[in-house]
C-alpha positions as CSV (number, residue, x, y, z in Angstrom):
1,M,16.8,71.0,111.5
2,L,15.8,70.2,107.7
3,K,17.5,72.4,105.6
4,K,16.7,71.7,102.1
5,I,14.1,69.2,100.1
6,E,14.5,68.3,96.7
7,I,12.0,66.0,94.9
8,K,12.3,64.9,91.2
9,N,9.8,62.8,89.1
10,F,7.4,62.4,91.9
11,L,3.9,61.6,90.6
12,T,3.1,65.4,89.1
13,I,6.0,66.9,90.5
14,E,8.9,67.4,87.8
15,N,11.5,69.3,90.0
16,I,11.1,71.0,93.0
17,N,13.8,72.0,95.5
18,F,13.7,75.0,98.3
19,D,15.6,75.9,101.5
20,V,13.6,75.0,104.6
21,G,13.2,78.2,107.0
22,E,14.7,78.0,110.6
23,K,11.8,79.2,112.0
24,I,8.2,78.7,110.0
25,T,8.1,77.7,106.5
26,A,4.5,77.2,105.2
27,I,3.7,74.8,101.8
28,T,0.3,76.3,100.4
29,G,-1.6,75.4,97.5
30,E,-5.4,74.9,96.3
31,S,-6.9,71.5,96.8
32,G,-5.3,69.1,94.6
33,A,-2.5,71.3,93.5
34,G,-0.1,69.1,95.2
35,K,1.1,70.7,98.4
36,S,0.5,67.3,100.5
37,L,2.8,65.7,98.1
38,V,5.8,67.1,99.4
39,L,4.7,65.4,102.6
40,K,4.3,62.1,100.8
41,A,7.7,62.6,99.2
42,V,9.4,63.2,102.7
43,E,7.2,59.8,104.0
44,S,8.5,58.2,101.1
45,V,12.1,58.8,101.8
46,F,11.5,56.6,105.5
47,A,9.2,54.1,103.9
48,Q,10.6,50.7,104.5
49,K,8.7,49.6,101.4
50,A,8.3,52.2,98.8
51,Q,5.4,52.7,96.3
52,T,6.5,52.2,92.8
53,D,3.3,54.0,91.8
54,I,4.4,57.3,92.8
55,I,6.8,57.6,89.7
56,G,6.1,60.2,87.6
57,N,5.9,60.7,83.9
58,F,9.2,62.7,83.3
59,G,11.8,59.8,83.7
60,D,12.1,56.2,84.9
61,K,12.8,56.7,88.5
62,S,11.9,59.2,91.3
63,S,14.4,60.9,93.8
64,I,13.8,62.5,97.0
65,K,16.5,64.0,99.0
66,L,16.4,65.6,102.4
67,F,19.3,68.0,103.8
68,F,19.7,67.8,107.4
69,E,21.6,69.8,110.5
70,L,21.5,67.4,113.5
71,N,20.8,68.3,117.1
72,D,22.7,66.7,120.2
73,K,19.7,63.9,120.4
74,Q,19.9,63.1,116.7
75,L,23.8,63.1,116.6
76,D,23.7,60.7,119.4
77,F,21.3,58.3,117.5
78,I,23.0,58.8,114.4
79,R,26.6,58.0,115.9
80,Q,25.2,54.2,116.6
81,L,25.2,53.9,112.9
82,G,28.9,54.7,112.5
83,I,27.9,58.2,111.0
84,D,29.8,61.0,112.6
85,D,28.8,63.9,110.4
86,D,26.7,66.7,112.0
87,E,25.2,67.3,108.9
88,I,23.8,64.6,106.6
89,V,22.1,63.8,103.1
90,I,19.2,61.2,102.7
91,E,18.4,60.1,99.5
92,R,15.6,57.7,98.5
93,V,15.7,56.6,94.7
94,I,12.7,54.7,93.5
95,Q,12.5,52.6,90.4
96,P,9.7,50.3,89.1
97,K,11.1,47.2,90.4
98,K,13.4,48.3,93.3
99,S,14.4,51.3,95.3
100,K,17.8,52.5,97.0
101,A,18.6,54.4,100.2
102,Y,21.7,56.5,101.0
103,I,23.0,58.5,103.8
104,N,26.0,60.7,102.7
105,H,26.0,59.0,99.5
106,E,26.9,55.6,101.4
107,P,23.9,52.6,100.8
108,I,21.6,52.0,104.1
109,N,19.2,49.4,104.5
110,T,15.7,50.4,104.2
111,K,14.4,48.8,107.4
112,L,17.0,50.8,109.2
113,L,16.3,54.0,107.6
114,S,12.4,53.5,108.4
115,N,13.6,53.7,112.2
116,I,15.4,57.0,111.4
117,G,12.4,59.1,110.4
118,D,10.9,59.9,113.9
119,K,14.3,60.9,115.0
120,L,14.5,63.6,112.2
121,I,11.0,64.8,111.6
122,N,8.0,64.6,113.7
123,T,4.6,65.0,112.0
124,I,1.3,66.4,113.8
125,S,-1.8,65.6,111.9
126,Q,-5.2,64.7,112.6
127,T,-4.7,61.1,111.6
128,Y,-0.5,60.8,111.7
129,K,0.7,58.4,114.2
130,T,3.0,60.6,115.8
131,E,6.2,59.7,117.7
132,A,5.3,61.7,120.5
133,F,3.3,58.3,121.5
134,N,6.6,56.4,120.9
135,E,7.2,55.0,124.5
136,E,11.0,55.7,123.8
137,N,10.3,59.3,123.2
138,I,7.9,59.4,126.4
139,R,10.6,57.9,128.5
140,Y,13.3,60.0,127.4
141,V,11.4,63.2,128.1
142,I,10.0,62.1,131.4
143,D,13.7,61.2,132.5
144,K,14.8,64.5,131.6
145,I,13.0,66.1,134.6
146,A,13.1,62.7,136.9
147,D,16.1,62.4,139.1
148,S,18.8,61.5,136.9
149,E,20.9,60.3,139.5
150,T,18.4,57.7,140.5
151,Y,18.5,56.3,136.9
152,R,22.3,56.3,137.0
153,E,22.0,54.2,139.9
154,F,19.6,52.2,138.5
155,R,21.8,51.8,135.3
156,A,24.8,50.7,137.2
157,V,23.1,48.0,139.3
158,Y,21.6,47.1,136.2
159,E,25.0,46.3,134.2
160,Q,26.4,44.9,137.4
161,Y,23.1,42.2,137.2
162,K,23.4,41.6,133.4
163,E,27.1,40.9,134.1
164,I,27.0,38.5,136.9
165,E,23.8,37.0,134.6
166,L,26.5,36.6,131.8
167,K,28.7,34.7,134.1
168,E,26.0,32.5,135.2
169,V,24.8,31.5,131.8
170,E,28.7,31.1,130.8
171,T,29.0,29.0,133.8
172,I,25.9,26.9,133.1
173,K,27.1,26.6,129.6
174,K,30.3,25.4,130.6
175,I,28.8,22.6,133.1
176,K,26.5,21.3,130.2
177,E,29.4,20.9,127.9
178,I,31.1,18.9,130.5
179,D,27.5,16.9,131.2
180,S,27.3,16.1,127.7
181,K,30.3,14.2,127.3
182,H,28.6,12.2,130.5
183,P,32.4,11.8,132.6
184,E,30.8,10.0,135.6
185,I,29.2,7.2,133.1
186,L,32.3,6.7,131.2
187,L,34.8,6.9,134.3
188,E,32.5,4.1,135.7
189,S,32.6,1.9,132.8
190,I,36.4,2.2,133.0
191,E,36.7,1.6,136.7
192,N,34.4,-1.4,136.5
193,I,36.8,-2.8,133.9
194,N,40.0,-1.4,135.6
195,P,42.6,-2.0,132.9
196,K,46.4,-1.9,133.7
197,K,48.9,-0.5,131.6
198,N,50.0,-2.8,128.9
199,E,47.8,-5.0,130.2
200,Y,46.0,-6.0,126.9
201,D,49.3,-6.7,125.2
202,E,51.0,-8.8,127.9
203,L,47.5,-11.1,128.1
204,L,47.2,-11.3,124.0
205,N,50.7,-12.6,124.3
206,K,50.1,-15.1,127.3
207,S,47.0,-16.3,125.5
208,K,49.0,-17.1,122.1
209,R,52.0,-18.5,124.2
210,I,49.5,-20.8,126.2
211,K,47.7,-21.7,122.6
212,S,51.0,-22.7,121.4
213,I,51.7,-24.9,124.5
214,V,48.0,-26.5,123.9
215,F,49.2,-27.2,120.6
216,V,52.5,-28.7,121.7
217,K,50.8,-30.9,124.0
218,E,48.1,-32.2,121.6
219,K,50.8,-33.3,119.1
220,L,52.8,-34.9,122.0
221,S,49.5,-36.8,123.2
222,D,49.2,-38.0,119.9
223,M,53.0,-39.1,119.6
224,I,52.2,-40.9,122.9
225,D,49.2,-42.3,121.8
226,T,50.8,-43.8,118.6
227,L,54.1,-44.9,120.4
228,Y,52.8,-46.3,123.6
229,E,49.1,-45.9,124.3
230,K,47.2,-47.5,121.4
231,D,46.4,-51.3,121.4
232,D,48.5,-51.0,118.2
233,S,51.1,-48.5,119.3
234,F,54.5,-49.0,117.9
235,E,55.9,-50.4,121.3
236,S,53.2,-53.4,121.4
237,K,53.9,-54.0,117.7
238,L,57.7,-53.8,118.2
239,S,57.3,-56.4,121.1
240,D,55.3,-58.7,119.2
241,F,58.0,-58.4,116.5
242,I,60.6,-59.5,118.9
243,E,58.4,-62.2,120.4
244,S,57.9,-63.5,116.6
245,L,61.6,-63.5,115.8
246,M,62.3,-65.5,118.9
247,K,59.7,-68.2,117.7
248,I,61.6,-67.8,114.5
249,S,64.9,-68.4,116.0
250,S,63.8,-71.7,117.9
251,S,63.2,-73.0,114.2
252,G,66.8,-72.7,113.5
253,F,66.9,-69.6,111.6
254,D,69.8,-67.1,111.9
255,I,67.8,-63.9,113.3
256,D,70.7,-61.9,115.1
257,S,71.3,-59.1,112.6
258,V,67.3,-58.6,112.4
259,S,66.7,-59.2,116.1
260,K,69.7,-56.9,116.9
261,G,67.8,-54.0,115.1
262,L,64.6,-54.6,116.2
263,N,65.6,-54.8,120.0
264,D,67.7,-51.8,119.4
265,A,64.4,-49.7,118.0
266,Y,62.3,-51.0,120.7
267,N,65.2,-50.0,123.4
268,S,64.8,-46.4,122.0
269,I,61.5,-46.0,122.0
270,S,61.3,-47.3,125.6
271,E,64.3,-44.8,126.3
272,I,62.2,-41.7,125.1
273,K,59.2,-42.9,126.8
274,Y,59.4,-41.1,130.0
275,G,60.8,-38.0,128.3
276,L,58.1,-37.7,126.2
277,Y,55.9,-38.2,129.3
278,D,57.9,-35.4,131.3
279,L,57.5,-33.4,128.5
280,F,53.7,-33.9,128.0
281,N,53.0,-33.5,131.9
282,K,55.3,-30.5,132.3
283,D,53.3,-27.3,134.1
284,Y,53.8,-24.6,131.4
285,S,51.3,-22.1,133.0
286,N,49.3,-21.2,136.2
287,E,46.8,-19.0,134.1
288,D,43.6,-20.4,132.8
289,I,43.2,-19.8,129.2
290,D,39.5,-19.1,129.7
291,T,40.3,-16.6,132.5
292,I,42.6,-15.0,130.1
293,E,40.2,-14.9,127.1
294,S,37.4,-13.5,129.3
295,R,39.5,-10.7,130.1
296,L,40.9,-10.0,127.0
297,F,37.0,-9.9,125.7
298,E,36.3,-7.2,128.5
299,L,39.4,-5.0,127.4
300,E,38.5,-5.3,123.8
301,K,34.8,-4.3,124.5
302,L,36.2,-1.3,126.4
303,Q,38.5,-0.3,123.7
304,R,35.4,-0.4,121.1
305,K,33.3,1.8,123.2
306,F,36.0,4.5,123.4
307,S,37.9,3.7,119.9
308,K,41.0,3.9,121.8
309,T,43.9,1.5,123.1
310,V,43.7,0.4,126.6
311,N,46.7,2.9,127.5
312,E,45.0,5.5,125.7
313,I,41.7,4.6,128.1
314,I,43.8,4.7,131.0
315,Q,44.9,8.2,130.0
316,E,41.5,9.1,129.4
317,K,40.2,8.0,132.8
318,E,42.7,10.9,134.4
319,E,41.2,13.3,131.9
320,L,37.8,12.3,132.8
321,K,38.6,12.7,136.5
322,I,39.7,16.2,135.8
323,Q,36.7,17.1,133.8
324,I,34.6,15.9,137.1
325,K,36.6,17.9,139.3
326,K,36.1,20.9,137.5
327,K,32.7,20.5,136.9
328,E,32.3,20.1,140.8
329,E,34.3,23.5,141.0
330,L,32.0,24.9,138.2
331,S,29.0,23.9,140.4
332,Y,30.3,25.5,143.6
333,E,31.2,29.1,141.7
334,L,27.6,28.6,139.9
335,E,26.3,28.4,143.8
336,K,28.2,31.6,144.6
337,I,27.2,33.1,141.4
338,Q,23.4,32.8,142.0
339,K,23.4,33.8,145.4
340,E,25.3,36.9,144.3
341,K,23.0,37.3,141.7
342,K,20.1,37.0,143.8
343,K,21.3,39.9,146.1
344,I,21.9,42.1,143.2
345,E,18.7,41.4,141.8
346,S,16.7,42.5,145.0
347,V,18.5,45.7,145.1
348,L,18.0,46.3,141.1
349,H,14.0,45.7,141.8
350,T,14.5,48.3,144.8
351,K,16.3,50.7,142.7
352,A,13.6,50.1,139.8
353,D,10.8,50.9,142.1
354,I,12.7,54.1,143.0
355,L,13.0,55.0,139.7
356,T,9.4,54.5,138.7
357,K,8.4,56.6,141.4
358,K,10.7,59.4,140.4
359,R,9.1,58.6,136.6
360,I,5.4,58.9,138.2
361,A,6.3,62.5,139.6
362,A,8.0,63.7,136.8
363,S,4.9,62.6,134.7
364,K,2.7,64.5,137.0
365,A,4.9,67.6,136.1
366,I,4.7,66.9,132.4
367,V,1.0,66.4,132.5
368,E,0.6,70.1,134.1
369,K,3.0,71.7,131.6
370,I,0.8,70.0,128.7
371,K,-2.5,71.0,130.4
372,I,-1.4,74.7,130.0
373,F,-1.0,74.0,126.5
374,L,-4.4,72.5,126.1
375,D,-6.0,75.5,128.0
376,K,-4.7,77.6,125.3
377,L,-5.8,75.4,122.6
378,M,-9.4,75.5,123.8
379,L,-9.4,71.9,125.6
380,K,-9.4,72.9,129.0
381,D,-11.5,70.3,130.7
382,S,-9.5,67.8,128.9
383,I,-7.7,64.9,131.1
384,V,-4.4,64.0,130.5
385,R,-2.8,61.2,132.2
386,F,0.4,58.9,132.0
387,Q,0.0,55.0,132.8
388,F,2.8,52.9,134.3
389,T,2.5,49.2,133.8
390,K,5.3,46.8,134.8
391,K,7.3,44.7,132.6
392,E,10.3,42.4,133.1
393,I,13.2,44.8,133.9
394,D,15.6,45.7,130.9
395,K,18.1,48.7,130.6
396,T,15.2,51.3,130.6
397,G,13.7,50.0,134.0
398,Q,10.5,48.1,134.6
399,D,7.9,50.7,133.2
400,V,5.6,50.4,130.1
401,I,4.5,54.1,129.7
402,D,1.5,55.2,127.8
403,I,-0.1,58.7,127.8
404,L,-3.9,58.8,128.0
405,F,-6.1,61.5,127.0
406,S,-9.9,62.5,126.9
407,A,-11.0,65.8,125.8
408,N,-14.1,65.4,128.2
409,P,-14.1,65.4,131.8
410,D,-17.0,62.9,132.0
411,I,-15.1,60.3,129.9
412,E,-12.4,57.9,131.2
413,P,-9.1,58.8,129.3
414,N,-7.9,56.2,127.1
415,R,-5.1,55.9,124.0
416,I,-5.9,59.0,121.7
417,E,-6.9,56.9,118.9
418,K,-9.8,56.0,120.8
419,T,-11.2,59.0,122.6
420,A,-10.3,61.9,120.4
421,S,-11.9,63.5,117.2
422,G,-9.3,64.8,114.3
423,G,-9.2,68.4,115.4
424,E,-8.8,67.1,119.4
425,R,-6.0,64.8,118.5
426,S,-4.1,67.2,116.5
427,R,-4.6,69.9,119.2
428,F,-3.5,67.4,121.7
429,I,-0.3,66.2,119.9
430,L,0.4,70.0,119.5
431,A,0.1,70.6,123.2
432,M,2.3,67.5,123.8
433,K,5.0,68.7,121.5
434,C,5.1,72.4,123.2
435,A,5.4,70.8,127.0
436,Y,8.0,68.4,125.6
437,S,10.1,71.2,123.8
438,S,10.3,73.3,127.0
439,I,11.9,70.1,128.6
440,E,13.9,68.7,125.9
441,K,15.8,71.8,124.7
442,N,16.5,70.1,121.4
443,K,15.5,72.0,118.2
444,E,13.2,69.7,116.1
445,T,11.6,69.6,112.7
446,L,7.8,69.5,113.1
447,I,5.7,69.2,110.0
448,L,2.0,70.4,110.8
449,D,-0.2,68.9,108.3
450,E,-3.5,70.6,107.9
451,I,-4.1,70.8,111.6
452,E,-6.6,73.5,111.6
453,T,-9.0,71.4,110.0
454,G,-12.3,71.4,111.7
455,I,-11.6,74.0,114.3
456,S,-13.5,77.3,115.1
457,K,-11.7,80.9,114.4
458,K,-11.3,81.3,118.1
459,T,-9.5,77.9,118.5
460,L,-7.5,78.9,115.3
461,N,-6.2,82.2,116.7
462,S,-5.3,80.2,120.0
463,M,-3.4,77.8,117.7
464,I,-1.5,80.4,116.0
465,D,-0.5,81.6,119.3
466,V,1.0,78.1,120.4
467,I,2.6,77.7,117.2
468,K,4.5,81.0,117.3
469,E,5.7,80.1,120.7
470,L,6.6,76.7,119.6
471,S,8.6,78.0,116.5
472,L,10.5,80.2,119.2
473,S,12.7,76.8,119.6
474,N,11.7,74.4,116.7
475,Q,11.5,74.4,113.2
476,I,7.8,74.2,111.8
477,I,6.6,73.1,108.2
478,L,3.3,74.1,107.9
479,I,1.1,72.1,105.3
480,T,-2.0,74.3,105.3
481,H,-4.7,76.0,103.1
482,E,-5.6,78.2,106.0
483,E,-4.4,81.9,105.0
484,K,-3.8,83.0,109.0
485,L,-1.5,80.2,109.2
486,A,0.5,80.7,106.2
487,N,0.9,84.7,107.2
488,M,3.0,83.5,110.0
489,A,5.7,81.8,108.0
490,N,8.9,83.6,107.2
491,T,9.3,81.2,104.1
492,T,6.2,80.4,101.9
493,I,6.4,77.5,99.3
494,S,3.2,78.0,97.2
495,I,2.4,74.5,95.1
496,L,0.7,75.4,91.6
497,K,-0.5,72.8,89.1
498,E,-0.9,73.0,85.2
499,F,-1.5,71.0,82.2
500,D,1.0,72.0,79.4
501,G,-0.9,70.0,76.6
502,S,0.7,66.8,77.2
503,K,1.4,66.6,80.9
504,T,-0.1,67.9,84.6
505,K,3.2,69.2,86.3
506,S,3.1,70.7,89.9
507,F,5.8,73.4,90.9
508,A,6.9,75.4,93.6
509,Q,6.8,79.4,93.8
510,I,9.1,80.5,96.7
511,K,8.3,83.6,98.9
512,Q,10.7,85.1,101.6
513,S,9.3,87.5,104.4
């Protein structure tokens, strides 16, 4: 319920504040005096983007405050915003380049605030898009008289379905995480090489040792060639020297000292000959250096691929096996989850179908209530119908619900903006609100904005009776220039306008009955 309105520096309003009556409050005034400015100010509070041209000439900013006492339905919604108070103050401050919004003096996002308006105030007019057509509200009213146990059963299965759907998503995510690492391909690349622990270091050492042996053999070969194998080898030269000395000796020269030295040298070289050959021919390794080098190349390639040592790759191999096994387990678990999900989904669709049938039955009962009030409002032959179309199941069910209307029995009902005149529209919305009010049992704040425009006196009298009935369980704010409507009010706010020589001002006179 709206308890108080404070408006400062809003167009021609310098300062208006008044308490709103619990039953009927009328805001009256001559055309152009500013009575509709009050509604415009209230709408500005909940506008996502405030218009800066509404700032008046009495300061550099506009301020609008609305004071509310919340009903149970409104409390449930407000608590979702983290607000536990059953009374709130909403303030909108509008400046030339920015605007700010507050709930109980705490800043609030204007986008969020725009979603709150319909929960606190409902406007009925010939042009206003009322919350009565909001699907969420339509469903809320229908579910009030539908079988609540059916809805609870549906929600229980839906929550169960969402839970197992979440398990499915998480399991698929885990499988994809493993797949993204390509464990089977990596394991195959390791197993194709099949490295052994410490193999690389051992082969590297063997390679070095064999290479050193090759080096030694090359040196021994050079020595053997130089000493024995070449045509001009040391051995052959010493033999030639000894033979020459023998010829010199036959000529009478004493060569004993020289001959002995050469013979000793020849004998020494001859003695080590077979030792060198044995050393050269010794089998140092049964392994082929090419085979070792080829294996080393494979292992080095594997190490580059994984950026790890051979021993680390062997450990990686075991980890990959664990990952592959985990994937197999997850795949098996996913299969079980999907089978279970399919069963629950079948039950969910069954529950949703039952809920739809209950809602259709409830909507027919609501239509009958609406027609009672339409009859009172001189729309006896009108057609009202709730249209149900299917959507993908969510927490609300499978139903998209629209309300269709035609004021004439020979015209197919459609959305109200396509089938109704201004007067018909306001009376239909009023009838809806009366029907809803009898179901919801929540005291609402309804602003009726000049809904009497374009209707006959007979219809007006009927409308007055309906508004009186509606005010028994709701707070009504009438913006009207019709005296008969204004006379119903417990509180009357007369908006007057004057020019003081420099500025035009709208101000309020308050009358309590």
